[in-house]
C-alpha positions in Angstrom: -2.5 9.8 15.9 1.0 11.2 16.2 1.6 11.0 12.5 -1.7 12.9 11.9 -0.7 15.6 14.3 2.6 16.0 12.7 1.0 16.3 9.2 -1.5 18.9 10.5 1.3 20.8 12.1 3.4 20.9 8.9 0.3 21.9 6.8 -0.4 24.8 9.2 3.2 25.9 9.0 3.1 25.7 5.2 -0.1 27.8 5.0 1.4 30.3 7.4 4.5 30.6 5.2 2.5 31.1 2.0 0.4 33.8 3.6 3.5 35.9 3.9 4.3 35.9 0.2 3.6 39.6 -0.3 6.4 40.6 2.0 9.4 39.5 4.0 9.2 36.3 5.9 10.5 36.7 9.5 12.2 33.5 10.4 12.1 31.8 13.8 15.4 32.0 15.8 17.5 29.1 14.7 17.7 26.0 16.9 21.4 25.4 17.5 21.0 22.1 19.4 19.7 18.7 18.3 20.3 16.7 15.3 23.0 14.0 14.8 26.6 14.5 15.6 28.9 15.8 12.9 30.6 12.4 12.5 27.3 10.5 12.2 25.9 13.1 9.7 29.1 12.6 7.6 28.6 8.9 7.7 25.0 9.3 6.4 25.6 12.1 3.8 24.4 11.1 0.4 23.0 12.8 -2.8 19.3 12.3 -3.0 17.6 11.0 -6.1 14.0 11.8 -5.0 12.2 14.4 -2.9 9.1 14.7 -0.8 6.6 17.4 -1.8 5.6 18.5 1.8 6.6 22.1 2.6 9.3 22.6 5.2 8.1 24.0 8.4 9.1 27.6 9.2 11.4 26.4 11.9 13.1 23.8 9.6 13.6 26.5 6.9 15.1 28.8 9.5 17.5 26.2 10.7 18.5 25.3 7.2 19.3 28.8 6.2 21.2 29.6 9.4 23.3 26.4 9.0 23.9 27.3 5.3 25.3 30.8 5.8 23.8 32.4 8.9 25.4 34.7 11.4 26.9 32.7 14.2 28.8 35.6 15.9 26.5 38.6 16.1 29.1 40.8 17.6 31.2 40.6 14.4 28.6 39.6 11.9 30.6 36.5 10.9 29.0 33.5 9.4 28.7 29.7 9.8 30.5 29.5 6.4 33.9 31.1 6.0 34.7 33.2 2.9 37.9 34.5 1.2 38.9 37.7 3.0 35.6 37.5 4.9 34.0 39.0 1.7 30.7 37.2 2.5 30.2 37.0 -1.2 27.6 34.2 -1.2 23.9 35.2 -1.2 21.3 32.4 -0.7 18.2 32.6 -2.8 15.2 30.4 -2.0 12.9 29.1 -4.8 9.5 27.9 -3.6 6.2 27.3 -5.3 4.9 30.7 -4.1 8.0 32.8 -5.1 11.7 33.5 -4.9 13.2 35.0 -1.7 16.7 36.2 -0.8 18.1 35.3 2.7 19.2 38.3 4.6 21.6 36.7 7.1 22.0 39.8 9.4 18.3 40.1 9.9 17.5 36.4 9.6 14.6 37.1 7.3 13.6 36.1 3.7 13.1 39.1 1.5 10.7 38.6 -1.4 12.3 38.9 -4.9 9.6 37.6 -7.2 6.3 35.8 -6.9 5.4 32.7 -8.8 7.0 29.2 -9.2 10.4 29.6 -10.9 11.8 26.2 -9.8 11.8 24.9 -13.4 14.7 27.4 -14.2 16.8 25.5 -11.8 15.5 22.0 -12.5 16.0 21.9 -16.2 15.6 18.3 -17.5 15.9 16.8 -14.1 12.2 17.1 -13.4 12.4 15.1 -10.2 13.9 18.3 -8.7 10.5 20.0 -9.0 9.2 17.7 -6.3 11.4 19.5 -3.7 9.5 22.3 -2.0 12.6 24.4 -1.5 15.6 24.9 -3.8 18.6 26.9 -2.5 20.5 28.9 -5.1 24.0 30.1 -4.2 25.0 33.3 -5.9 28.4 34.9 -5.5 29.0 38.7 -5.9 32.7 38.9 -6.8 32.6 42.7 -6.4 32.8 42.1 -2.6 36.3 40.8 -2.9 38.6 43.8 -2.1 41.3 43.0 -4.6 42.4 40.5 -7.2 41.8 39.8 -10.9 38.3 38.5 -11.9 39.7 35.1 -12.8 41.0 34.7 -9.2 37.8 36.1 -7.7 35.9 33.4 -9.5 38.1 30.7 -8.0 37.4 32.2 -4.5 33.7 32.4 -5.4 33.6 28.7 -6.3 35.4 27.7 -3.1 33.0 29.8 -1.0 30.0 28.4 -2.7 31.3 24.9 -2.1 31.6 25.5 1.6 28.0 26.8 1.9 26.8 23.9 -0.2 28.6 21.5 2.2 26.9 23.2 5.1 23.6 22.5 3.5 24.5 18.8 2.9 25.7 18.2 6.4 22.7 19.9 8.0 20.4 17.8 5.9 22.2 14.6 6.8 22.0 15.6 10.5 18.2 16.2 10.2 17.4 13.3 7.9 16.4 15.6 5.0 17.0 14.9 1.3 19.3 17.1 -0.7 22.0 17.1 -3.4 24.4 19.8 -4.7 23.7 20.7 -8.4 25.4 22.9 -11.0 22.7 22.5 -13.6 20.5 25.6 -14.1 19.6 28.1 -16.8 22.2 30.8 -16.1 20.8 33.3 -18.6 17.2 33.0 -17.4 18.3 33.3 -13.8 20.2 36.5 -14.6 17.1 37.8 -16.2 14.5 37.0 -13.5 16.8 37.9 -10.6 18.1 41.0 -12.3 21.7 40.1 -11.4 24.5 42.5 -11.8 27.5 41.5 -14.1 29.5 40.7 -11.0 26.9 38.2 -9.6 27.3 34.6 -10.6 24.9 31.7 -9.9 27.3 29.0 -8.6 25.3 26.0 -7.2 21.9 25.0 -6.2 20.5 22.4 -3.7 16.9 21.0 -3.6 15.8 20.3 -0.1 12.9 18.2 1.2 11.9 15.9 4.0 12.8 12.3 3.4 10.8 10.6 0.7 7.7 8.9 2.2 7.7 5.2 1.3 4.4 4.0 -0.1 
C-alpha cells in the first residue's frame, strides 16, 4: 500500500509539473535538512549507467536545483557553489520531456525557454540518457567575469562548471538518485535552440533520475 501511495504521489506531482509548461514553474522552498551525511554521500557517489523514467517530484526538483547552484545567503545573493570573482557565470538549464527551462536562482523558479522534448541533443549516441526525466545543462557566460583574456575566462568557466556538477553528484548520492557528469552534447544545436550569445558556453550536463527500479 505504501508503494502505491508513493507512486500515486509522484504521478500527481509530475502531472502538476507538466500543467505549468506554458509559463514559469514556481519551485517549492528547498528542504535544507535530511539526506545522508556528506561523508556517507561521498562514499556512495558513483556514475550511473541507467536511469528510471519516473518524473521527479516538484520538491525533489527544487532541492536538486538549490543544491546545484541556488542562493544560500539571501542577504548577499551568494550561492551554494562558489565562482571565480563571484561572477556567478553558470546558468542551469533543465531539459525535460515537456520542454527546456532556465533556473532563476534568485527567484527560485524555472523559466520556460522552449517547449518540446530536446533531450536527444544532449544524449547523442548514449540513448540510455533519454530514460532520465531531467537533464541539467550547465552553461557559462564568460562575459560576467570582470577582467581577463577569454582563454583565462574559459579556464574559470570550466572550474565553476565542475563545482556545480559536483554539487549535483553529491546531492544525488545523498538522496539515492542516479546521475553522472557528461561532456557529450551537440554544441552547435544547443547554441541554436537556446539562442546562446557568443560568450555563452555549454560546459557539462547531468542526467538525473530516481534509482533504477529492479524488475
